[in-house]
ROGUTI-724927 format. One record per residue (C-alpha): x, y, z; residue in one letter. Coordinates in steps of 0.001 Angstrom, whole numbers, padded with zeros to 6 digits, always signed. Example, Ala and Ser with C-alpha at 12.3 -4.5 7.8 and 13.67 -1.06 7.14 Angstrom:
2
+012300-004500+007800a
+013670-001060+007140s
This chain:
870
-008820-001457-039162m
-009446+001851-037401k
-013187+001416-037652s
-012884-002015-036014i
-010871-000498-033160s
-013405+002287-032637i
-016299-000199-032705a
-014589-002363-030086l
-013996+000671-027888a
-017638+001718-028171s
-018810-001779-027281l
-016543-001895-024255l
-017735+001517-023070f
-021379+000499-023430a
-020821-002596-021287s
-019337-000781-018281f
-022335-000607-015943v
-023300-004262-016186g
-019873-005815-016690a
-018543-008292-014179e
-015010-008623-015516d
-011814-006967-014444m
-008506-006678-016227g
-005081-005455-016943e
-002999-004899-020019i
+000624-004714-020917n
+001962-001285-021830n
+003834-002622-024829t
+002276-003807-028060l
+003843-005801-030823a
+004173-004470-034313g
+004526-001023-035823k
+005228+002152-033818p
+002330+003384-031703i
+001830+006107-029128a
+000651+005070-025708l
-000663+007718-023375t
-001355+007869-019698s
-002373+011290-018631g
-001706+013645-021505s
+001762+012482-022440n
+002579+010250-025371p
+005188+007565-025038v
+006528+006254-028314a
+006904+002515-028601v
+008893+001213-031503a
+008538-002069-033377p
+010110-004953-031540r
+010918-008540-031970s
+010440-011154-029308s
+012756-010614-026359g
+013684-007004-027119e
+013437-004353-024434v
+012947-000813-025653r
+012994+002633-024183k
+011024+005699-025270p
+013173+008207-027143p
+013914+011626-025677v
+011430+014194-026938h
+013174+016271-029537a
+011651+019526-028338n
+012603+018976-024672k
+015756+020019-022923t
+017897+017123-021794n
+017272+017988-018137s
+013642+017034-018332s
+014188+013364-019050v
+016224+011043-016870h
+018044+008166-018493d
+016018+004998-018106t
+019014+002784-017526s
+020166+005145-014796a
+016852+004649-013080i
+017228+000899-013294a
+020657+000877-011727q
+020119+003575-009132a
+016937+001889-008079g
+015013+005047-007373t
+013033+007306-009306v
+013135+009603-012092a
+010519+012303-012310p
+007847+011885-014901g
+008214+013832-018133p
+006474+017147-018526g
+003944+017701-021278p
+005593+017319-024618a
+004831+017290-028290a
+004517+013913-030006p
+007757+011983-029948a
+009648+011561-033158k
+010163+008012-034361e
+013662+007082-033365g
+013724+003997-031195p
+016789+002938-029291s
+017285-000590-028068e
+018419-001130-024501i
+019078-003917-022109v
+018573-002505-018582e
+021737-002185-016512q
+023961-003233-019409n
+024217+000135-021102k
+027566+001295-022391d
+028790+003722-019731e
+030810+005715-022263n
+027756+006964-024127k
+026664+010550-023616d
+023663+010475-021251k
+022938+014157-021915n
+022505+013970-025617s
+019182+015181-026956d
+019122+012293-029385q
+018530+008669-028484p
+021673+006573-028298v
+022045+002909-029071e
+022566+000716-026061d
+025114-002043-026485k
+024465-005020-024257p
+027420-006518-022417k
+027832-010146-021448e
+026403-010335-017956v
+024980-012978-015706v
+021301-013145-014789f
+020583-009392-014844k
+018496-009697-017980e
+016247-011954-015925m
+015071-009176-013637v
+014063-006601-016251v
+011725-008260-018674t
+009593-005686-020429g
+009057-002051-021284d
+008523+000074-018212v
+006269+003005-018858e
+007535+006103-017076r
+005163+008023-014884d
+003225+010534-016946s
+001374+012331-014167h
+003761+015229-014472y
+001358+017513-012591t
+002186+015535-009432s
+005522+014833-007754p
+006369+011172-008215s
+009035+008590-007493t
+009787+005168-008931r
+010970+001788-007734v
+012481-000247-010537n
+012879-004032-010854r
+016605-003698-010256a
+015973-001909-006955q
+013508-004584-005875i
+016165-007256-006350e
+018480-005295-004039l
+015905-005144-001206q
+014737-007672+001351n
+011251-007731-000161a
+009190-010879+000392q
+005830-009185-000209t
+004618-006493-002578t
+004208-003786+000061e
+007850-004145+001140e
+008911-002883-002288v
+007862+000647-001249l
+009506+000928+002157k
+012383+003280+001177y
+010257+005800-000697q
+009918+009389+000603p
+007078+010536+002879s
+005670+007031+003053l
+005186+004410+005750q
+003705+000905+005720i
+002662-000800+008929r
+003956-004272+008210q
+004015-006036+011577r
+005412-009228+010053y
+005932-010827+006651v
+002475-011690+005329g
+000598-009266+007600d
-002966-008988+006205p
-003262-005499+007732n
-000316-003856+005963g
-001885-000394+005904v
-000260+002419+003924l
+000302+006070+004834g
+001537+008746+002398i
+002379+012311+003436r
-000526+013718+005513g
-002596+010526+005257a
-001763+008449+008307d
-001611+004656+008140m
-005194+004278+009393f
-006574+006792+006856s
-006649+003992+004324t
-009250+005634+002071a
-006810+008507+001372r
-004474+006351-000711n
-005027+004373-003905m
-003145+001326-005183v
-003391-000080-008712y
-001772-003048-010430a
-001836-002552-014208d
-004888-000343-013794g
-006743-002786-011514l
-007592-001365-008070p
-006053-003089-005061l
-007122-000443-002543h
-009863-001704-000263n
-012651+000888+000079f
-014949-001652+001717l
-013052-001346+004986q
-011308+001412+006906a
-008759+001934+009649s
-006424-000935+010637f
-008160-003551+008440n
-008472-001398+005315g
-005097-002374+003853a
-004750-002735+000077p
-004940-006301-001175r
-001171-006427-001713w
-001100-010229-001849s
-002968-010248-005177l
+000390-009344-006760v
+003480-011488-006277g
+006591-009349-005740p
+008386-011184-008557n
+005738-010038-011063e
+006657-006381-010637i
+008646-004466-013233d
+008237-001042-011632a
+006164+000914-009125v
+005342+004608-009412d
+004268+006559-006334i
+002316+009681-007311v
+001938+012165-004450y
-001178+014213-003879g
-004501+014785-005717p
-003106+016897-008561f
-004272+014760-011484s
-007887+014788-012675a
-007562+011073-013472e
-007916+010184-009798y
-010639+010726-007236s
-010229+012477-003895g
-009020+009169-002493n
-005629+010294-003832s
-005275+012916-001059i
-002195+011074+000181g
-001112+009549-003084g
-001437+006789-005670v
+000694+003678-006046v
+000800+002380-009628n
+002262-001115-009938i
+003369-002252-013394k
+003767-006002-013754t
+005588-007913-016433r
+004433-009757-019531m
+006683-012244-021340p
+008374-011589-024680r
+009283-015229-025307k
+009066-018604-023576q
+010399-018363-020028e
+010403-020141-016685f
+011169-018598-013319y
+011410-020045-009814f
+012326-018390-006524e
+012388-019698-002966s
+013292-017982+000285s
+013565-018725+003995l
+013441-016109+006765f
+014137-016581+010465i
+013494-014142+013341q
+014853-014728+016867p
+012638-012623+019140y
+012521-011500+022781k
+010586-008681+024401l
+008517-008955+027594y
+009430-011629+030144g
+008607-015071+028726p
+007753-013533+025340d
+010577-015050+023319q
+011054-017572+020558g
+012275-018150+017014t
+009790-017559+014222f
+010295-019012+010748i
+008683-018425+007364g
+009251-019419+003757d
+008017-018416+000323r
+007999-019998-003151q
+007179-018346-006464y
+007011-020017-009870v
+005928-018587-013225s
+005718-019557-016863y
+005311-017187-019781g
+005248-017331-023545n
+004404-015257-026588r
+002796-017320-029331i
+002748-016394-033039q
+003624-012816-032033d
-000057-012274-031207r
-000993-014246-028083f
+000678-013776-024713t
+000248-016009-021682v
+001614-015599-018165f
+000892-018067-015341l
+002169-017682-011781a
+001837-019255-008347y
+002967-017536-005145n
+002979-019389-001816r
+003788-017818+001542l
+003880-019465+004947e
+004946-017288+007849a
+004862-017200+011623q
+004874-013883+013437s
+005984-012867+016889h
+003113-012015+019307p
+001225-008942+018108q
-000598-007835+021254s
-000321-008112+025020y
-002874-008513+027768f
-002334-005536+030042i
-004086-004088+033053d
-003570-000345+032783n
-006765+000540+034646t
-004870+001327+037846g
-002904-000791+040319l
-003710-000866+044050f
-001559-001937+046997d
-004428-003272+049066v
-004993-006750+050517p
-006883-009375+048575g
-006783-011146+045236g
-005243-014490+044359a
-001462-014442+044874p
+000257-014908+041491v
+003720-014773+040014s
+005013-014014+036544g
+003511-010642+035549g
+005634-007910+033931v
+005484-004399+035389r
+005606-001546+032878t
+004157+001913+032359p
+001627+002274+029572d
+001921+005015+026957t
+000313+007587+029290r
+002604+006720+032193g
+000019+004676+034106t
+001670+001880+036162p
+000511-001366+034556s
+001074-005108+034505i
+001345-007266+031390i
-000002-010726+032155y
+000020-012461+028768g
+000278-012181+024990d
-001759-013284+021985t
+000893-015735+020814g
+002289-016106+017310p
+000150-015617+014236e
+000458-018149+011429k
-000456-017193+007879v
-000704-019295+004730h
-001283-017606+001374t
-001720-019253-002016h
-002057-016998-005076l
-002879-018482-008497f
-002698-015952-011312k
-003106-015898-015063g
-002761-013091-017622k
-003794-013704-021212f
-003036-011132-023894g
-004260-010847-027457y
-003125-008278-030030d
-006397-007244-031672i
-004375-005174-034107t
-000735-004193-034190t
-001802-001076-032287d
-004412-002370-029826v
-004056-005123-027266q
-006469-006725-024807a
-005445-008554-021655i
-007635-010664-019416f
-006478-011246-015830t
-007689-013770-013298v
-006302-014093-009767a
-007526-016480-007075y
-006201-016176-003536e
-006647-018552-000616d
-005494-017071+002704r
-005733-018451+006230t
-004561-016945+009513r
-004609-018483+012975s
-003643-017277+016432q
-004431-020188+018709n
-001603-020157+021239r
-002115-017141+023523p
+000248-017259+026480r
-000589-016695+030126n
+002346-015232+032062y
+000846-015566+035570v
+000550-018651+037754s
-001133-019271+041091d
+000604-020648+044177i
+000225-024224+042854t
+002068-023335+039651g
-001053-023619+037489q
-002017-020819+035070p
-004295-018235+036655f
-007068-017481+034144w
-008740-014653+036073g
-012355-013643+035732g
-014756-011245+034070a
-013727-007739+033060a
-014062-005376+036025p
-016714-002722+036239a
-015572+000848+035696c
-013505+002357+038479c
-013283-000865+040509d
-010425-000452+042997t
-010083-004177+043606a
-008467-006843+041452g
-008711-010610+041132n
-004933-011152+041288a
-002115-009929+043537s
+001529-009645+042399l
+003853-008982+045339d
+001028-007207+047146g
-000171-005180+044124t
-003704-005953+043001r
-004695-006055+039348f
-007183-007827+037084d
-006615-010787+034789v
-009463-010779+032249v
-010464-014321+031397q
-012044-013652+027995r
-008799-012229+026617g
-007021-015586+026290f
-009147-017017+023484g
-007712-017873+020099g
-008761-016556+016687s
-008684-017678+013081q
-009543-016294+009634d
-010330-017908+006309k
-010543-015850+003129r
-010929-016757-000534e
-011064-014054-003188t
-011403-013873-006964l
-010099-010968-009008n
-011111-010624-012675l
-010168-007985-015177g
-010238-006956-018791l
-008239-004104-020278q
-008092-002633-023773l
-005272-000262-024550r
-003512+001199-027557g
-003823+003589-030475a
-007281+003845-032031l
-006015+006295-034654t
-002590+007853-035263p
-003605+010675-032897n
-006060+009143-030397w
-005316+006534-027744n
-007537+004450-025506i
-006953+002991-022043d
-010008+001104-020795t
-010302-001179-017773t
-013171-003165-016263i
-012421-004923-012997s
-014359-007004-010507h
-013212-008169-007076f
-015295-010678-005131d
-014796-012259-001731v
-015936-015840-002183l
-015533-016574+001519k
-014421-014481+004474d
-015039-015660+008020i
-013263-014534+011202r
-013763-016523+014390a
-012793-015630+017965t
-012928-017825+021068a
-013933-016300+024398f
-011861-018681+026529f
-008506-020378+026254n
-008708-024048+025308k
-006710-024905+028473n
-008993-022908+030766d
-011193-025257+032846p
-014041-022782+032351a
-013874-023103+028552n
-017240-023970+026985t
-016150-023466+023385g
-018133-020217+023195a
-017102-017397+020913g
-018242-015283+017985q
-017939-015447+014216l
-017924-012597+011702q
-019113-013493+008211d
-018625-011147+005260f
-021407-012699+003207k
-021240-010158+000395k
-018054-008231-000088f
-017206-007030-003591n
-016505-004122-005857w
-016828-003256-009547l
-014662-000593-011192n
-014668+000698-014767a
-012545+003387-016428d
-012476+004728-019954l
-009655+007131-020856k
-009141+008743-024248l
-006173+010966-024959s
-004403+012816-027719t
-000918+014351-027723p
-001950+016956-030305a
-005498+018227-030077l
-006945+018865-033564f
-003388+018376-034860g
-002079+021281-032768y
+001090+019952-031134e
+001162+022490-028306k
-002042+021174-026706i
-002598+017662-025393s
-005815+016367-023858l
-006931+013531-021608l
-010571+012814-020808g
-012599+009968-019443g
-015361+008382-017437y
-015227+006404-014174h
-017728+004154-012417f
-017397+002173-009220d
-019711+000262-006921q
-018934-001280-003518y
-021249-003780-001794n
-021198-005062+001778l
-023345-007554+003677s
-021956-008461+007096f
-023301-010763+009809r
-022003-011615+013272q
-022963-014905+014948y
-022482-016490+018327s
-020251-019557+018288l
-021373-022634+020162i
-018058-024406+019623d
-014948-022559+018422y
-013066-025786+017656a
-015629-026895+015052t
-016927-023381+014156l
-020458-024469+015052t
-022631-021395+014709r
-025210-020258+017187g
-027688-017422+016887g
-027387-014339+014726l
-026414-011257+016757q
-029047-008779+015666a
-027157-005665+016737n
-024139-006477+014559r
-025663-006843+011101n
-024502-004369+008495n
-025400-003842+004841d
-024787-001094+002355g
-023751+000071-001067r
-021796+003047-002330t
-021290+004053-005939s
-019539+006848-007801t
-019720+008146-011339q
-017231+010711-012586a
-016298+012634-015713m
-012838+014156-015950f
-010673+016095-018395a
-007155+017505-018299q
-005401+019584-020971a
-001786+020734-021197a
-000687+023811-023168y
+002990+024430-024004r
+002967+028166-024574f
+006754+028764-024530y
+009615+026323-025147p
+010298+025955-021411a
+006803+026691-020038w
+003627+024664-019762d
+000313+024947-017979i
-002143+022144-017287t
-005782+022639-016329v
-008139+019870-015343g
-011374+019106-013520a
-013184+016085-012136r
-016954+016067-011595q
-018200+013276-009317e
-021638+011970-008347w
-021556+009802-005212w
-024374+007880-003559s
-024861+005624-000535a
-027855+003287-000432s
-029371+000173+001162n
-027653+001045+004425g
-028310-001035+007550i
-026284-000348+010708v
-026839-002775+013581g
-030130-003975+012022s
-031365-000366+011712t
-031988+001093+008253s
-030455+004467+007426v
-031561+006925+004700p
-030037+006876+001216d
-027778+009800+000294r
-026525+011543-002864d
-023674+014070-003079v
-021923+015691-006040s
-018668+017666-006130a
-016361+019388-008616l
-012584+019168-008129s
-010455+021580-010251p
-006703+021085-010866k
-003999+023484-012122v
-000277+022962-012687s
+002358+025415-013988l
+005832+024232-015025g
+009066+025944-016053y
+012153+024000-017161e
+015196+026170-017919p
+018277+024072-018699g
+018904+021413-016031p
+016285+022922-013695w
+012653+021945-013264k
+010190+024095-011341l
+006529+023200-010945r
+003638+024469-008857y
+000570+022223-008590s
-002828+022992-007082f
-005713+020636-006546g
-009038+020540-004785r
-010169+017070-003753a
-013341+015600-002255h
-012968+012278-000462r
-016296+010544+000050f
-016902+008194+003015p
-016230+004527+002347v
-018701+001800+003146i
-017100+000704+006444a
-017133+004253+007817e
-020819+004572+006963l
-022282+001166+007785f
-019885-001303+009405q
-020189-001448+013195s
-017999-004161+014717l
-017473-005671+018144s
-015052-008117+019747s
-014249-009141+023320p
-011914-006126+023580t
-013309-003416+021274s
-016400-001751+019811i
-016316+000290+016580i
-019393+002314+015627t
-020130+003446+012060a
-021645+006821+011148n
-024039+006960+008193a
-024156+010783+008349l
-020482+011455+007623l
-019759+014401+005326r
-017178+014116+002506p
-013698+015448+003152e
-013021+018706+001291n
-009352+019494+000728g
-007215+022188-000895v
-003715+020975-001769h
-000524+022673-002962h
+002900+021395-004042n
+005923+023369-005230f
+008803+021381-006693m
+012367+022440-007531v
+014633+019898-009173e
+018139+019912-010578y
+019335+017210-012966a
+022692+015580-012307l
+024619+013574-014935p
+023476+010265-013411k
+020841+011341-010931g
+018960+014321-009577y
+018225+016360-006477i
+014690+017501-005717r
+012854+019545-003086v
+009075+019503-002623n
+007176+021867-000353v
+003583+020796+000215f
+000534+022037+002099r
-002850+020356+002635d
-005897+022008+004229d
-008852+019688+004744i
-012318+020402+006069k
-014477+017641+007551d
-011608+015152+007775a
-012954+011696+008661i
-011373+010197+011774q
-011939+007102+013877q
-012204+008709+017320v
-011453+006729+020483l
-013998+007558+023163t
-013043+005024+025859a
-009852+003062+026520s
-008998+000274+028928g
-010044-003376+028962v
-012796-002581+026446l
-012121+000220+023948t
-014863+002149+022153s
-014476+004280+019041s
-016656+005876+016383a
-016175+007624+013041f
-016794+011377+012925q
-015816+014515+011007n
-013061+016856+012229i
-013727+020491+011324d
-010357+021629+009942e
-006927+019989+009687t
-003699+021001+007955s
-000405+019433+006941t
+002758+021358+006031t
+005826+019515+004814g
+009211+019732+003106v
+010652+016785+001223e
+014232+016312-000030l
+015365+013624-002467i
+018934+012976-003617f
+019673+010178-006062d
+023104+009600-007569q
+024332+006611-009535r
+028008+005663-009831r
+029176+008441-007508i
+032348+010110-008834l
+032795+007297-011307g
+032898+004687-008552s
+030916+001479-008192k
+028602+003042-005590f
+024976+004132-006034d
+023407+006255-003310f
+019877+007455-002591m
+018645+009577+000314f
+015262+011097+001043n
+013998+012945+004081g
+010737+014619+005076t
+009812+017108+007769w
+006075+017379+008310m
+003705+019075+010749n
+000129+017751+010780a
-002340+019279+013210k
-005992+019947+013935v
-006735+023632+013291d
-010316+023422+014491k
-011918+020470+016161g
-014787+019432+018376p
-014683+018620+022071v
-014164+014866+022396i
-015938+012912+025119s
-013305+010536+026437f
-012908+008091+029314t
-009390+007017+030316e
-008401+003425+031063s
-008587+004230+034769t
-012250+005167+034355g
-011565+008887+034785t
-013559+011242+032496p
-011040+013221+030450a
-012933+015223+027819n
-010699+017439+025695f
-010766+020016+022921d
-009206+018578+019765l
-008205+022037+018443t
-004436+022491+018296g
-003589+018828+018774k
-001102+016987+016581q
-002607+014472+014149r
-002038+010941+015353i
+000339+008466+013697r
+002014+011215+011646l
+005673+011701+012635p
+007510+014983+012207h
+010543+013317+010614w
+011092+010504+008134r
+014344+009610+006381a
+015645+006755+004234n
+018939+005915+002571f
+019939+003139+000205f
+023482+002505-000970t
+024705-000227-003292t
+028233-001348-004117y
+028454-003127-007476h
+031487-005292-006716a
+031271-006974-010131t
+028685-007366-012869d
+027438-010409-010969a
+027833-009349-007323w
+025990-006536-005491d
+026123-005486-001834i
+023484-003140-000384s
+023124-001355+002950l
+020046+000721+003724s
+018282+002429+006585g
+014844+003754+007551r
+014180+006320+010277y
+010863+007580+011601t
+010415+009819+014630s
+007825+009034+017268d
+004251+010293+017030s
+001072+010298+019075f
-001367+007408+019177n
-003965+009225+021339d
-006011+012126+020013l
-005449+014185+023193d
-001638+013818+022713n
-001146+012668+026301r
+000660+009432+025394d
+004224+010502+026199h
+005981+007208+027060v
+007885+005824+024061n
+009006+002284+023208n
+006292+000461+025137v
+003380-001598+023878f
+000747+000732+022444g
+003134+003525+021451s
+003951+004910+018024q
+007659+004855+018755s
+010593+006167+016802d
+012733+003608+015006f
+015874+003247+012941f
+016039-000003+010988f
+019121-000911+008989m
+018911-003592+006301d
+021613-005533+004498f
+021535-007709+001387k
+024092-009232-000937t
+023346-011108-004163s
+025465-013129-006552y
+024327-014144-010040r
+025794-016948-012091f
+025040-019036-015150k
+024558-022765-015146l
+024533-025130-018102q
+021991-025041-020934n
+021171-021349-020465g
+019907-021698-016877l
+020592-018548-014855k
+020567-018259-011098s
+020853-015812-008211r
+021574-016484-004552v
+021036-013819-001882s
+021576-013354+001818f
+019991-010524+003768g
+019358-009216+007259i
+016375-006981+008023t
+016638-004766+011123n
+020361-005450+011239l
+020793-003334+014382n
+017904-005179+016139n
+016025-001999+017067d
+013010-002795+019270k
+010181-000503+018235a
+006389-000302+018232f
+003656+000733+015849v
+001202+000115+018701f
+002106-003539+018073h
+005792-004531+018183p
+007753-004366+014942y
+009811-007409+013879p
+013286-007732+015328q
+016427-008876+013511r
+015431-011256+010701t
+017730-013376+008533y
+016901-014121+004889l
+018292-016592+002362v
+016964-016622-001180e
+017622-018477-004420a
+016167-017859-007885a
+016429-019691-011201f
+015460-018525-014678s
+015379-020193-018056y
């Protein structure tokens, strides 16, 4: 049997470079006890029967402070720290049903305790499988559990993370395709500094960068998720330098027996901001899944997730190039006077109108137990997504009451204007009122093999392939109601847009049988391909293509190979040290930028890691060090884009980012919770930044390296379940952070008014990185079937302009401060014939705070939700 397992592993390893599949695997295997490892920590999994949910036993040689009770995590809804390196776990399984644990049992016992399920309603529906605890003990980490997800207003996968420390997601509306993620010193537009995985399959999008480089969150339905681990910083050799900010590991569920699940929700947002910009925007979502385990060997999971949503307007047409009280221009009415972020008197004369999104996700996961110790899972996910924005609104009218559509964009420094509002002249740019639409179809494939090859060696192998079957983005130059409309526009076509990833990880909890040393090692390969074309549109309504725009054709390929190893040594009962390294070979080839070929490149780098831990009694202290090299992604190197309002220029000569990172953690274990402080410092040379060189009606930006940047931060987490024996759970986290440019170039910059305003970047604050972030989440468990939650998120304001001269807050274009409070209550009940149900009511942004992340955030939104399980 072992020889068969080893042969299968060898075959899978040999097929990495040419494989076109992608996959995921469940952490739990049927049959006899096995040891699963991620990183260098074993997790014992005991035999189970269908429907059982098990928890790893406490390591016998660990103090009780180093392991947090799993059921406490489930009920508190936050995060326990990952276990430190430990000797192999003794066999001693304990059965649990999450959230139903007998509260009278001693949570601090070194030995596993039996969990006695109580009669409850519906809660067993939300925790469906083993949840593997984070094993990247060299890095600070937090966790979101299934129980916490049910307490949140979370309609999409990215919303699951929104209360986690030192983290921000720019979700402008439910279903936003550009839900970019920022962790610690990686701002929301530094998308290549964060990694996102679902069961080992990459969701991070290293084909794009900046605002459109969001992870492909919609490839995972939020109801699939059992738990999410957020691992902060590049302190594990398992991950590349793209983990500078952090890594999000999503663990989805696999069925234990036959099951059906259905959920439907409706959300409504009344909205009002500038002048006529008001309305009520409605969305709905449906999720259905079926799962079964057949003959205790085959597992099948099928799911469909549908989302239809309508957003409030995302952008506004504004003349901030300078207003002039001089005669002339067509008299108009209806504009909105406002300062821009730099204090320039401006007029808003329209908005882009609501965006409509439709998403259909079809997903299947098929598992097969090759042996009682090794399981393979094949995953296939097909997504069909459309987005349209075809109702831009014109706020200004001429003296006859007809919309005034304006004219061409003015030349630089023009002191005139084609319109006059109460004697003030300004420009209405005609090409801004066109609509836009996107159509995207993607296919995600994966294959994963995971389990115990021998009693002492474990394998975790994944091959994944993501392919964009179709991705077109069309923009009209004129509004359909404009008499001057000819149907002209442009169309962007991502003709080839895919990636291939492969990982092989082998680990042992006791190297050569020596229980004080554990080892993880492996190999990684990835390849990203891009072929982009931009066409003229003859007719936007029918998407009739015209000629190919020769200066907007981009092609390229990047690939990386890496070898990594990480070993932990427990040299005293309360001490451990971990040493690791990652050697990477990166290349960029076949590059074409604007129809011009660029030379191929090859770079290699070594990234060492060290972590030292000490755990006396209820305390945990750990210092982690890591060097990380973040290579440019394909969009930064090759993808130059243009639209009627912006130009983005790629840079094929970008140098890799080179960072040195530190984290010192102090933690104290509480009976049903913990308190933790992290102090972190990042120093990065050659940071890659999209630099704005001209603002105004037409913005211009380009990617370039910044000499030296640094981030210093302090993070506090407090998590307490059942405070003072009450029915309340409470979580709070807060972060203070200072991110700045220590040494930078002189930036050539032209203001919106046409004034040259070159500046030295040295000493400036990093953009989109606030000094303060804080979150709280409190839950009152009124009964076993009824929960009430109140939560809040605060972020201080930050700069959006590299020269830090944007000082006006809470206006369009600003990175404003905000404080959003959320509310949700859920009631669970049983129906006849074993059917279980949950009904929920929630309010997001309860206090209706009006805030901006350049674009306006959603205002108060009402949610109703119902779920059924059988």
